[in-house]
C-alpha positions as a Markdown table, in Angstrom:
| # | Residue | x | y | z |
|---|---|---|---|---|
| 1 | Unk | -126.2 | -63.7 | 10.1 |
| 2 | Unk | -129.3 | -63.3 | 12.3 |
| 3 | Unk | -128.9 | -62.7 | 16.0 |
| 4 | Unk | -130.2 | -66.2 | 17.0 |
| 5 | Unk | -127.5 | -67.8 | 14.8 |
| 6 | Unk | -124.8 | -65.5 | 16.3 |
| 7 | Unk | -126.0 | -66.5 | 19.8 |
| 8 | Unk | -125.9 | -70.2 | 18.9 |
| 9 | Unk | -122.3 | -69.9 | 17.6 |
| 10 | Unk | -121.2 | -67.9 | 20.7 |
| 11 | Unk | -122.7 | -70.5 | 23.0 |
| 12 | Unk | -121.0 | -73.2 | 21.1 |
| 13 | Unk | -117.5 | -71.7 | 21.1 |
| 14 | Unk | -117.8 | -70.9 | 24.8 |
| 15 | Unk | -117.8 | -74.7 | 25.4 |
| 16 | Unk | -114.4 | -75.3 | 23.7 |
| 17 | Unk | -112.2 | -74.2 | 26.5 |
| 18 | Unk | -114.3 | -76.3 | 29.0 |
| 19 | Unk | -113.7 | -79.4 | 26.7 |
| 20 | Unk | -110.1 | -78.5 | 26.2 |
| 21 | Unk | -110.6 | -78.2 | 22.4 |
| 22 | Unk | -109.0 | -75.7 | 20.0 |
| 23 | Unk | -111.3 | -76.4 | 17.2 |
| 24 | Unk | -114.3 | -78.6 | 16.1 |
| 25 | Unk | -115.2 | -80.1 | 12.8 |
| 26 | Unk | -119.0 | -80.3 | 12.3 |
| 27 | Unk | -120.3 | -82.9 | 9.9 |
| 28 | Unk | -123.8 | -83.7 | 11.1 |
| 29 | Unk | -126.3 | -82.0 | 8.7 |
| 30 | Unk | -128.6 | -80.9 | 11.6 |
| 31 | Unk | -125.7 | -79.4 | 13.5 |
| 32 | Unk | -124.3 | -77.7 | 10.4 |
| 33 | Unk | -127.6 | -76.1 | 9.8 |
| 34 | Unk | -128.2 | -75.2 | 13.4 |
| 35 | Unk | -124.9 | -73.3 | 13.8 |
| 36 | Unk | -124.5 | -71.7 | 10.4 |
| 37 | Unk | -128.0 | -71.5 | 8.8 |
| 38 | Unk | -126.8 | -73.5 | 5.8 |
| 39 | Unk | -129.3 | -76.0 | 4.7 |
| 40 | Unk | -127.4 | -77.8 | 1.9 |
| 41 | Unk | -126.8 | -81.5 | 2.0 |
| 42 | Unk | -123.0 | -81.4 | 1.8 |
| 43 | Unk | -120.3 | -79.5 | 3.7 |
| 44 | Unk | -118.3 | -79.1 | 6.9 |
| 45 | Unk | -117.9 | -76.4 | 9.5 |
| 46 | Unk | -114.5 | -75.7 | 11.0 |
| 47 | Unk | -115.0 | -73.6 | 14.2 |
| 48 | Unk | -112.5 | -72.2 | 16.6 |
| 49 | Unk | -112.9 | -69.4 | 19.1 |
| 50 | Unk | -111.9 | -66.9 | 16.5 |
| 51 | Unk | -113.0 | -68.4 | 13.1 |
| 52 | Unk | -116.1 | -69.9 | 11.6 |
| 53 | Unk | -115.3 | -71.6 | 8.3 |
| 54 | Unk | -117.8 | -73.4 | 6.0 |
| 55 | Unk | -116.4 | -75.8 | 3.3 |
| 56 | Unk | -118.8 | -77.0 | 0.6 |
| 57 | Unk | -118.7 | -78.0 | -3.1 |
| 58 | Unk | -119.7 | -76.1 | -6.3 |
| 59 | Unk | -123.3 | -77.1 | -6.0 |
| 60 | Unk | -123.8 | -75.2 | -2.8 |
| 61 | Unk | -121.3 | -72.4 | -2.6 |
| 62 | Unk | -123.7 | -69.7 | -3.7 |
| 63 | Unk | -126.4 | -71.0 | -1.3 |
| 64 | Unk | -123.9 | -71.3 | 1.6 |
| 65 | Unk | -122.8 | -67.7 | 1.0 |
| 66 | Unk | -126.4 | -66.5 | 1.2 |
| 67 | Unk | -127.4 | -68.5 | 4.2 |
| 68 | Unk | -124.3 | -68.5 | 6.3 |
| 69 | Unk | -123.4 | -64.9 | 6.3 |
| 70 | Unk | -121.3 | -65.1 | 9.5 |
| 71 | Unk | -119.1 | -67.9 | 8.1 |
| 72 | Unk | -116.2 | -67.7 | 5.7 |
| 73 | Unk | -117.4 | -69.9 | 2.8 |
| 74 | Unk | -114.9 | -71.9 | 0.8 |
| 75 | Unk | -115.7 | -73.9 | -2.4 |
| 76 | Unk | -113.7 | -77.1 | -2.2 |
| 77 | Unk | -113.3 | -80.4 | -4.0 |
| 78 | Unk | -113.1 | -83.8 | -2.3 |
| 79 | Unk | -110.3 | -84.5 | 0.2 |
| 80 | Unk | -109.0 | -82.7 | 3.3 |
| 81 | Unk | -106.7 | -80.1 | 1.8 |
| 82 | Unk | -108.9 | -77.3 | 2.9 |
| 83 | Unk | -109.0 | -78.6 | 6.5 |
| 84 | Unk | -105.2 | -79.1 | 6.6 |
| 85 | Unk | -104.9 | -75.4 | 5.6 |
| 86 | Unk | -107.3 | -74.4 | 8.3 |
| 87 | Unk | -105.4 | -76.4 | 10.9 |
| 88 | Unk | -102.1 | -74.8 | 9.9 |
| 89 | Unk | -103.5 | -71.2 | 9.8 |
| 90 | Unk | -105.3 | -71.5 | 13.2 |
| 91 | Unk | -102.6 | -73.5 | 15.0 |
| 92 | Unk | -105.2 | -75.8 | 16.4 |
| 93 | Unk | -103.8 | -78.9 | 18.0 |
| 94 | Unk | -106.9 | -80.5 | 19.7 |
| 95 | Unk | -109.6 | -81.0 | 17.1 |
| 96 | Unk | -113.0 | -82.3 | 18.0 |
| 97 | Unk | -115.0 | -84.3 | 15.5 |
| 98 | Unk | -118.6 | -85.6 | 15.6 |
| 99 | Unk | -118.1 | -89.4 | 16.0 |
| 100 | Unk | -121.8 | -90.1 | 15.7 |
| 101 | Unk | -121.9 | -88.5 | 12.2 |
| 102 | Unk | -118.6 | -89.8 | 10.8 |
| 103 | Unk | -118.1 | -93.2 | 9.2 |
| 104 | Unk | -115.0 | -95.3 | 10.0 |
| 105 | Unk | -113.8 | -94.8 | 6.5 |
| 106 | Unk | -114.1 | -91.0 | 6.7 |
| 107 | Unk | -112.4 | -90.9 | 10.0 |
| 108 | Unk | -109.5 | -93.0 | 8.8 |
| 109 | Unk | -109.1 | -90.7 | 5.8 |
| 110 | Unk | -109.0 | -87.7 | 8.0 |
| 111 | Unk | -106.6 | -89.3 | 10.4 |
| 112 | Unk | -104.3 | -90.3 | 7.6 |
| 113 | Unk | -104.4 | -86.8 | 6.1 |
| 114 | Unk | -103.3 | -85.2 | 9.4 |
| 115 | Unk | -100.6 | -87.7 | 10.3 |
| 116 | Unk | -99.1 | -87.7 | 6.8 |
| 117 | Unk | -98.5 | -83.9 | 7.0 |
| 118 | Unk | -95.3 | -83.3 | 9.1 |
| 119 | Unk | -96.4 | -79.7 | 9.8 |
| 120 | Unk | -99.4 | -81.0 | 11.8 |
| 121 | Unk | -97.3 | -83.0 | 14.2 |
| 122 | Unk | -99.1 | -82.9 | 17.6 |
| 123 | Unk | -102.6 | -82.5 | 16.1 |
| 124 | Unk | -105.0 | -84.9 | 17.8 |
| 125 | Unk | -108.6 | -85.9 | 17.2 |
| 126 | Unk | -111.2 | -86.1 | 20.0 |
| 127 | Unk | -114.8 | -87.4 | 19.7 |
| 128 | Unk | -117.5 | -84.9 | 20.7 |
| 129 | Unk | -120.8 | -86.6 | 20.0 |
| 130 | Unk | -122.8 | -84.4 | 22.4 |
| 131 | Unk | -121.3 | -81.0 | 22.0 |
| 132 | Unk | -124.0 | -79.5 | 19.7 |
| 133 | Unk | -126.7 | -82.1 | 20.4 |
| 134 | Unk | -127.0 | -80.9 | 24.0 |
| 135 | Unk | -127.2 | -77.3 | 23.0 |
| 136 | Unk | -130.0 | -78.0 | 20.4 |
| 137 | Unk | -132.3 | -79.5 | 23.1 |
| 138 | Unk | -133.1 | -75.9 | 24.3 |
| 139 | Unk | -135.3 | -74.3 | 21.6 |
| 140 | Unk | -135.2 | -70.5 | 20.9 |
| 141 | Unk | -138.3 | -68.6 | 19.8 |
| 142 | Unk | -137.5 | -68.9 | 16.1 |
| 143 | Unk | -137.2 | -72.6 | 16.4 |
| 144 | Unk | -140.4 | -72.9 | 18.3 |
| 145 | Unk | -142.3 | -71.0 | 15.6 |
| 146 | Unk | -141.0 | -73.4 | 12.9 |
| 147 | Unk | -141.7 | -76.4 | 15.1 |
| 148 | Unk | -145.3 | -75.2 | 15.6 |
| 149 | Unk | -145.8 | -74.8 | 11.8 |
| 150 | Unk | -144.7 | -78.4 | 11.3 |
| 151 | Unk | -146.9 | -79.6 | 14.1 |
| 152 | Unk | -149.9 | -77.6 | 12.8 |
| 153 | Unk | -149.4 | -79.2 | 9.3 |
| 154 | Unk | -149.5 | -82.8 | 10.7 |
| 155 | Unk | -152.4 | -81.9 | 13.1 |
| 156 | Unk | -154.4 | -80.6 | 10.2 |
| 157 | Unk | -153.7 | -83.6 | 8.1 |
| 158 | Unk | -154.7 | -86.0 | 10.9 |
| 159 | Unk | -157.9 | -84.1 | 11.4 |
| 160 | Unk | -158.8 | -84.0 | 7.7 |
| 161 | Unk | -157.9 | -87.6 | 6.7 |
| 162 | Unk | -158.9 | -89.7 | 9.6 |
| 163 | Unk | -162.7 | -89.1 | 9.1 |
| 164 | Unk | -162.3 | -90.2 | 5.5 |
| 165 | Unk | -160.8 | -93.6 | 6.2 |
| 166 | Unk | -163.1 | -96.4 | 5.3 |
| 167 | Unk | -163.2 | -100.1 | 5.3 |
| 168 | Unk | -161.5 | -101.5 | 2.2 |
| 169 | Unk | -158.8 | -98.8 | 2.0 |
| 170 | Unk | -155.2 | -100.0 | 2.2 |
| 171 | Unk | -152.5 | -98.9 | 4.6 |
| 172 | Unk | -150.6 | -97.4 | 1.7 |
| 173 | Unk | -153.6 | -95.4 | 0.5 |
| 174 | Unk | -154.0 | -93.9 | 4.0 |
| 175 | Unk | -150.3 | -93.1 | 4.3 |
| 176 | Unk | -150.3 | -91.3 | 0.9 |
| 177 | Unk | -153.4 | -89.3 | 1.8 |
| 178 | Unk | -151.7 | -88.2 | 5.0 |
| 179 | Unk | -148.6 | -87.2 | 3.2 |
| 180 | Unk | -150.5 | -85.2 | 0.6 |
| 181 | Unk | -152.6 | -83.5 | 3.3 |
| 182 | Unk | -149.4 | -82.4 | 5.1 |
| 183 | Unk | -148.0 | -80.9 | 2.0 |
| 184 | Unk | -151.3 | -79.1 | 1.3 |
| 185 | Unk | -151.1 | -77.8 | 4.9 |
| 186 | Unk | -147.7 | -76.1 | 4.2 |
| 187 | Unk | -145.2 | -78.8 | 4.9 |
| 188 | Unk | -142.0 | -78.9 | 2.8 |
| 189 | Unk | -142.1 | -82.7 | 3.1 |
| 190 | Unk | -142.4 | -85.5 | 5.6 |
| 191 | Unk | -140.1 | -85.9 | 8.6 |
| 192 | Unk | -140.0 | -89.7 | 8.4 |
| 193 | Unk | -141.7 | -92.5 | 6.5 |
| 194 | Unk | -145.4 | -92.5 | 7.5 |
| 195 | Unk | -146.5 | -95.5 | 9.6 |
| 196 | Unk | -150.0 | -96.9 | 9.0 |
| 197 | Unk | -150.5 | -100.2 | 10.8 |
| 198 | Unk | -153.9 | -101.8 | 10.7 |
| 199 | Unk | -155.1 | -104.7 | 12.8 |
| 200 | Unk | -152.4 | -107.2 | 13.8 |
| 201 | Unk | -149.8 | -105.1 | 12.0 |
| 202 | Unk | -150.2 | -102.6 | 14.8 |
| 203 | Unk | -148.3 | -104.9 | 17.1 |
| 204 | Unk | -145.2 | -103.8 | 15.2 |
| 205 | Unk | -144.3 | -100.4 | 16.5 |
| 206 | Unk | -142.6 | -99.3 | 13.3 |
| 207 | Unk | -144.6 | -101.3 | 10.7 |
| 208 | Unk | -144.4 | -99.8 | 7.2 |
| 209 | Unk | -147.6 | -99.5 | 5.2 |
| 210 | Unk | -148.5 | -102.4 | 2.9 |
| 211 | Unk | -151.4 | -103.2 | 0.6 |
| 212 | Unk | -153.2 | -104.8 | 3.5 |
| 213 | Unk | -156.9 | -103.8 | 3.5 |
| 214 | Unk | -158.3 | -102.1 | 6.5 |
| 215 | Unk | -161.2 | -103.9 | 8.2 |
| 216 | Unk | -164.0 | -102.6 | 10.3 |
| 217 | Unk | -163.5 | -102.6 | 14.1 |
| 218 | Unk | -159.7 | -103.1 | 14.1 |
| 219 | Unk | -157.2 | -100.6 | 15.5 |
| 220 | Unk | -155.2 | -98.5 | 13.0 |
| 221 | Unk | -152.0 | -96.9 | 14.3 |
| 222 | Unk | -151.0 | -93.8 | 12.3 |
| 223 | Unk | -147.6 | -92.3 | 13.1 |
| 224 | Unk | -146.4 | -89.4 | 10.9 |
| 225 | Unk | -144.7 | -86.1 | 10.8 |
| 226 | Unk | -144.2 | -83.0 | 8.7 |
| 227 | Unk | -141.1 | -81.0 | 8.0 |
| 228 | Unk | -141.1 | -77.2 | 7.7 |
| 229 | Unk | -137.8 | -75.2 | 7.1 |
| 230 | Unk | -135.9 | -78.2 | 8.4 |
| 231 | Unk | -137.9 | -78.6 | 11.6 |
| 232 | Unk | -139.9 | -81.8 | 12.3 |
| 233 | Unk | -143.2 | -82.8 | 13.8 |
| 234 | Unk | -144.2 | -86.3 | 15.1 |
| 235 | Unk | -147.7 | -87.4 | 16.0 |
| 236 | Unk | -149.4 | -90.7 | 16.5 |
| 237 | Unk | -153.1 | -91.4 | 16.7 |
| 238 | Unk | -154.9 | -94.8 | 16.9 |
| 239 | Unk | -158.3 | -94.9 | 15.2 |
| 240 | Unk | -160.9 | -97.4 | 14.2 |
| 241 | Unk | -163.4 | -97.7 | 11.4 |
| 242 | Unk | -166.9 | -98.4 | 12.8 |
| 243 | Unk | -167.4 | -99.3 | 16.4 |
| 244 | Unk | -164.4 | -100.3 | 18.5 |
| 245 | Unk | -164.7 | -103.5 | 20.5 |
| 246 | Unk | -164.2 | -103.9 | 24.3 |
| 247 | Unk | -160.5 | -104.8 | 23.9 |
| 248 | Unk | -159.9 | -101.6 | 22.0 |
| 249 | Unk | -161.7 | -99.5 | 24.7 |
| 250 | Unk | -159.7 | -101.2 | 27.5 |
| 251 | Unk | -156.3 | -100.8 | 26.0 |
| 252 | Unk | -156.9 | -97.3 | 24.6 |
| 253 | Unk | -158.0 | -96.0 | 28.0 |
| 254 | Unk | -154.9 | -97.4 | 29.6 |
| 255 | Unk | -152.6 | -95.8 | 27.1 |
| 256 | Unk | -154.4 | -92.5 | 27.2 |
| 257 | Unk | -154.3 | -92.5 | 31.0 |
| 258 | Unk | -150.6 | -93.1 | 30.9 |
| 259 | Unk | -150.0 | -90.4 | 28.4 |
| 260 | Unk | -152.1 | -87.8 | 30.1 |
| 261 | Unk | -150.5 | -88.6 | 33.5 |
| 262 | Unk | -147.0 | -88.1 | 32.1 |
| 263 | Unk | -148.0 | -84.8 | 30.4 |
| 264 | Unk | -149.7 | -83.5 | 33.5 |
| 265 | Unk | -147.0 | -84.4 | 36.0 |
| 266 | Unk | -143.6 | -84.2 | 34.2 |
| 267 | Unk | -141.5 | -81.3 | 35.6 |
| 268 | Unk | -138.2 | -79.6 | 34.9 |
| 269 | Unk | -135.4 | -81.2 | 36.7 |
| 270 | Unk | -136.6 | -84.7 | 36.1 |
| 271 | Unk | -134.5 | -87.1 | 34.1 |
| 272 | Unk | -135.7 | -88.9 | 31.0 |
| 273 | Unk | -135.9 | -92.0 | 33.1 |
| 274 | Unk | -138.1 | -90.4 | 35.7 |
| 275 | Unk | -140.5 | -89.0 | 33.1 |
| 276 | Unk | -140.7 | -92.4 | 31.4 |
| 277 | Unk | -141.7 | -94.0 | 34.7 |
| 278 | Unk | -144.7 | -91.7 | 35.0 |
| 279 | Unk | -146.4 | -93.5 | 32.1 |
| 280 | Unk | -144.7 | -96.9 | 32.3 |
| 281 | Unk | -145.9 | -97.5 | 35.9 |
| 282 | Unk | -149.5 | -97.1 | 34.8 |
| 283 | Unk | -149.2 | -99.5 | 32.0 |
| 284 | Unk | -147.3 | -102.0 | 34.1 |
| 285 | Unk | -149.9 | -101.8 | 36.9 |
| 286 | Unk | -152.6 | -102.6 | 34.3 |
| 287 | Unk | -150.8 | -105.8 | 33.4 |
| 288 | Unk | -149.2 | -104.7 | 30.1 |
| 289 | Unk | -145.7 | -103.8 | 31.2 |
| 290 | Unk | -144.2 | -106.3 | 28.9 |
| 291 | Unk | -146.2 | -104.9 | 26.0 |
| 292 | Unk | -144.6 | -101.4 | 26.2 |
| 293 | Unk | -141.2 | -102.0 | 24.8 |
| 294 | Unk | -140.0 | -98.6 | 23.6 |
| 295 | Unk | -139.1 | -95.3 | 25.3 |
| 296 | Unk | -141.8 | -92.8 | 26.3 |
| 297 | Unk | -140.4 | -90.2 | 24.0 |
| 298 | Unk | -137.6 | -88.2 | 22.5 |
| 299 | Unk | -136.6 | -84.7 | 21.6 |
| 300 | Unk | -137.8 | -83.2 | 18.3 |
| 301 | Unk | -136.3 | -80.4 | 16.3 |
| 302 | Unk | -134.0 | -80.4 | 13.2 |
| 303 | Unk | -133.9 | -84.1 | 13.7 |
| 304 | Unk | -137.1 | -86.1 | 14.4 |
| 305 | Unk | -135.1 | -88.0 | 17.1 |
| 306 | Unk | -132.8 | -85.8 | 19.2 |
| 307 | Unk | -132.1 | -84.9 | 22.8 |
| 308 | Unk | -133.5 | -85.1 | 25.3 |
| 309 | Unk | -134.0 | -88.9 | 25.4 |
| 310 | Unk | -137.0 | -89.8 | 27.5 |
| 311 | Unk | -136.6 | -93.5 | 28.3 |
| 312 | Unk | -136.1 | -96.1 | 31.0 |
| 313 | Unk | -132.3 | -95.6 | 31.1 |
| 314 | Unk | -132.0 | -92.0 | 30.2 |
| 315 | Unk | -130.2 | -89.6 | 32.5 |
| 316 | Unk | -130.8 | -86.6 | 30.2 |
| 317 | Unk | -132.1 | -83.7 | 32.2 |
| 318 | Unk | -135.5 | -82.3 | 31.2 |
| 319 | Unk | -134.8 | -78.5 | 31.2 |
| 320 | Unk | -136.9 | -75.4 | 30.6 |
| 321 | Unk | -137.9 | -75.0 | 27.0 |
| 322 | Unk | -137.0 | -78.6 | 26.0 |
| 323 | Unk | -139.4 | -80.1 | 23.4 |
| 324 | Unk | -140.1 | -83.8 | 23.4 |
| 325 | Unk | -142.7 | -86.4 | 22.5 |
| 326 | Unk | -144.9 | -88.3 | 24.9 |
| 327 | Unk | -145.9 | -91.5 | 23.2 |
| 328 | Unk | -146.8 | -94.6 | 25.3 |
| 329 | Unk | -148.0 | -97.6 | 23.6 |
| 330 | Unk | -149.3 | -101.2 | 24.1 |
| 331 | Unk | -148.6 | -103.8 | 21.5 |
| 332 | Unk | -150.3 | -107.2 | 21.5 |
| 333 | Unk | -149.2 | -109.9 | 19.0 |
| 334 | Unk | -152.1 | -111.2 | 16.9 |
| 335 | Unk | -154.4 | -108.3 | 17.8 |
| 336 | Unk | -152.7 | -105.0 | 17.2 |
| 337 | Unk | -151.5 | -102.0 | 19.0 |
| 338 | Unk | -152.5 | -98.6 | 20.5 |
| 339 | Unk | -150.1 | -95.6 | 20.6 |
| 340 | Unk | -150.9 | -92.0 | 21.3 |
| 341 | Unk | -148.2 | -89.3 | 20.7 |
| 342 | Unk | -148.0 | -85.6 | 21.2 |
| 343 | Unk | -145.2 | -83.1 | 21.2 |
| 344 | Unk | -144.9 | -81.0 | 24.4 |
| 345 | Unk | -142.7 | -78.2 | 25.6 |
| 346 | Unk | -141.6 | -78.0 | 29.2 |
| 347 | Unk | -142.4 | -74.7 | 30.9 |
| 348 | Unk | -141.9 | -73.6 | 34.5 |
| 349 | Unk | -145.3 | -74.9 | 35.4 |
| 350 | Unk | -145.0 | -78.2 | 33.6 |
| 351 | Unk | -145.6 | -79.5 | 30.1 |
| 352 | Unk | -147.7 | -77.8 | 27.5 |
| 353 | Unk | -148.9 | -79.9 | 24.5 |
| 354 | Unk | -148.1 | -78.4 | 21.1 |
| 355 | Unk | -150.0 | -81.0 | 19.2 |
| 356 | Unk | -153.7 | -80.3 | 19.0 |
| 357 | Unk | -155.3 | -83.0 | 16.9 |
| 358 | Unk | -158.2 | -84.8 | 18.5 |
| 359 | Unk | -157.5 | -88.1 | 20.3 |
């Protein structure tokens, strides 16, 4: 296990006494990978102060052994027999579980397995949705390097494909070109379904591409991301074929001003709500407050949406080396939308954009 992974696990286990937990069951794929290095799609981590155990099935046991060298890897079948054994061996009584990543059915099965075993009398389950998510918001140097590779891939795709968009192309065609370009630039895949929203479709913040034909002079919102070694990027640009009209210039300038103001003035110690207000106030003062209905941004890492949350009700602290998006937008029914999004990292002297594509 590399030193960063050892450090992550040590930081994680140090939280257990503070939370009055004896052990934690990790089921969220991003958290499983973050703590162990294992990138397979199935498995659980059982972690105490003294043990790090990874349970997975036949498909991934060899991969898990190679990737999670600091974990004891056990090949298991379906069911909770392996966990029951771990609870008995460790003597753990207070077991945390990731409530945000476990279905009601899975939870009920786990609870039944524990309560039906008389040797586990006194074992209790405690939800810990934020235990690893909060830790992941601070990126180490290795994570930042992978994030930058993902960001560079989507930047390059945006720079290459946007100049080739012509009247008559469809939204689907543009989306496919973007996805191919990200792959060609080194991405393992896309981090979410690419959004291309032309004309009135741009009024829907998360419109999915259709066969609608792009017309000259209308706004085209393009929101996309690449994935490299598990780490995600997320970028939005709004472009136009031909000459933009007066409305486009007006709305674009408001959104750009809001975005640049937020990037240039956000500081460590602010809450997500305070950072959101930096951009939201500008849009509201311009008369479009009701047309900016989503949060200013979100953390990015192994998940495309993670901590910190940067929105009007978020009390998440913006700490040193947190990475998040800044993506204000204005959406007007019947006309379209404008959104501009970059990923930034918060340093001691403020936010530094990691996205470089022209806007």
